[in-house]
C-alpha positions as CSV (number, residue, x, y, z in Angstrom):
1,M,2.8,17.9,36.7
2,I,3.0,14.2,36.8
3,F,1.5,12.0,34.2
4,R,0.7,8.4,34.8
5,Q,0.7,6.6,31.4
6,T,-2.1,4.2,32.4
7,H,-4.4,7.1,33.0
8,W,-3.7,9.6,30.3
9,C,-2.3,7.7,27.3
10,P,-2.9,4.2,26.0
11,P,0.3,2.1,25.3
12,L,2.0,2.0,21.9
13,I,1.0,5.5,20.7
14,L,4.4,7.1,20.1
15,Q,6.5,4.0,19.3
16,P,4.9,3.1,15.9
17,L,5.0,6.8,14.9
18,L,8.7,7.0,15.8
19,E,9.4,3.7,13.9
20,N,7.6,5.1,10.8
21,A,9.4,8.5,11.1
22,V,12.7,6.7,10.9
23,Y,11.8,4.1,8.3
24,H,9.8,6.4,5.9
25,G,11.3,9.8,6.8
26,I,14.9,9.5,7.9
27,E,16.2,6.3,6.3
28,P,15.5,7.2,2.6
29,L,17.3,10.5,2.9
30,S,21.1,10.4,2.1
31,K,21.8,13.2,4.6
32,G,19.5,11.8,7.3
33,G,17.3,14.1,9.4
34,T,15.8,14.9,12.7
35,V,12.6,13.6,14.3
36,T,11.0,16.1,16.8
37,I,8.4,15.4,19.4
38,Q,6.6,18.1,21.2
39,I,4.3,17.4,24.2
40,Y,2.4,20.2,25.7
41,T,-0.9,21.0,27.5
42,E,-3.4,23.5,26.4
43,Q,-6.6,24.1,28.3
44,N,-7.9,20.6,29.0
45,Q,-5.9,18.8,26.4
46,V,-2.5,17.1,26.0
47,H,-1.0,17.6,22.5
48,L,1.6,15.2,21.1
49,V,3.2,16.5,17.8
50,L,5.7,14.4,16.0
51,K,7.5,15.8,12.9
52,N,10.0,14.2,10.5
53,P,11.4,15.0,7.1
54,C,9.9,13.4,4.1
55,S,10.7,13.3,0.4
56,T,8.1,13.1,-2.3
57,Q,10.7,12.0,-4.8
58,S,11.8,8.9,-3.0
59,N,11.3,5.4,-4.4
60,H,11.0,4.2,-0.8
61,H,7.9,2.2,0.2
62,Q,5.1,4.7,1.0
63,G,3.3,2.5,3.5
64,N,-0.4,1.6,3.9
65,K,-1.3,3.8,7.0
66,M,-1.8,0.7,9.1
67,A,0.0,2.2,12.1
68,L,-2.0,5.4,11.9
69,N,-5.3,3.4,11.7
70,N,-4.3,1.2,14.6
71,I,-3.4,4.3,16.7
72,K,-6.7,6.0,15.8
73,E,-8.6,2.8,16.9
74,R,-6.7,2.6,20.2
75,L,-7.4,6.3,20.9
76,T,-11.1,5.8,20.1
77,L,-11.3,2.7,22.4
78,H,-9.6,4.6,25.2
79,F,-11.1,8.1,24.9
80,D,-14.1,7.7,22.6
81,L,-14.5,11.0,20.7
82,E,-12.4,13.1,23.1
83,A,-9.1,12.3,21.3
84,S,-8.0,13.0,17.8
85,L,-5.2,12.1,15.4
86,K,-4.4,14.3,12.4
87,S,-1.6,13.9,9.9
88,K,-0.3,16.2,7.1
89,Q,2.5,16.5,4.7
90,A,3.8,19.9,3.7
91,N,7.1,21.6,2.9
92,G,9.1,18.5,3.0
93,E,7.9,17.5,6.4
94,Y,5.4,14.9,7.7
95,E,3.5,15.8,10.9
96,V,1.2,13.7,13.2
97,H,-0.7,15.7,15.8
98,I,-2.5,13.8,18.6
99,T,-4.9,15.5,21.0
100,L,-5.9,13.8,24.2
101,P,-8.2,14.9,27.0
102,Y,-6.4,16.0,30.1
103,H,-8.1,16.1,33.5
104,R,-6.0,17.2,36.4
105,Q,-5.9,14.9,39.4
106,T,-6.4,16.5,42.8
C-alpha cells in the first residue's frame, strides 16, 4: 500500500500534535515519557492515533487548543465532513484520534 501525502493527508497534521505531545506531555514530567503514533486502515478510513502521557497536577501551561482547532479546520477544508478529529484525556494519557477517508487507487 503506497500513500501519497498530497492525496490522502493535508500537510501539517502530525507535526503540531507531536510538538504539543512533547511540550505539554513529556517535558513537564521529571521521568519523561513515550509518544506513540499508530496509523492503520479500517474499511474505507485511515486512522491516525497519537498518545502521550499527561499530568493533571502539573503547573505547566495547559494551552489554548489552537493547534487542534487549526488541524480540524485543515481537515474540514480538505475532506469536508469525511474526516474527524477527537481528543480525550484519561488515565494519565492524552489521545488524539484522526479519521480520514481512504479510497484505494487502481
